[in-house]
Every structure is written in structure tokens, then in C-alpha cells.
C-alpha positions, 0 to 999 in steps of 0.5 A, spaced: 492 889 502 494 893 496 501 891 498 498 883 496 495 886 490 502 890 488 506 882 489 501 879 485 502 884 479 508 884 480 509 876 479 504 876 474 508 881 470 515 877 471 511 871 468 510 874 462 516 877 462 519 870 462 514 867 457 517 872 452 524 869 454 521 863 452 518 866 445 511 865 448 505 871 445 502 870 450 508 873 455 508 880 452 500 879 451 501 878 458 505 883 460 502 888 456 496 888 460 498 888 467 503 893 466 497 897 462 492 896 469 498 899 473 499 904 468 493 906 470 494 907 477 501 910 475 497 916 472 493 917 477 498 918 484 502 921 480 508 918 478 509 920 471 517 917 469 513 911 472 508 910 466 515 913 460 518 907 462 512 902 462 510 905 455 517 904 454 518 897 455 511 895 453 514 898 446 521 896 446 517 888 447 512 890 442 518 891 437 520 884 438 513 881 437 514 877 430 520 874 432 515 871 438 511 864 437 
């Protein structure tokens, strides 16, 4: 069950990245929400390196938010 949930979350995150690649703002929202949910799981499980990487990517994508339509 956890594997299925993880696959769905990763595929949804990938959908957000593809939409950002096509310069759509909804892609950032999808990516940020899904990775925000993943952050809570990572904090609970103690995977702090993953938390840092996720926050860094959300920040880098947000810095280019003004170019999205």
C-alpha cells in the first residue's frame, strides 16, 4: 500500500515539473503541495537530507515563478 502511495506522489510531482517546463503556474502549485506533503513524512521519518533537498528545489522553482504563465 505504501509503495502505491509513493508511486502516485512521485508521478504527481513529475506532472508538476512537466507543467512548469511548459511554463504553467499550476505546475508549481502541484509540485509544492505534493512535496510539502512529502516533507511532513520525511520529517517524521527522520530523513533530514531529503527535507533540505526538497526545500532547496521548491525555493529554486519559486525563484523562477515570475516567468510562469
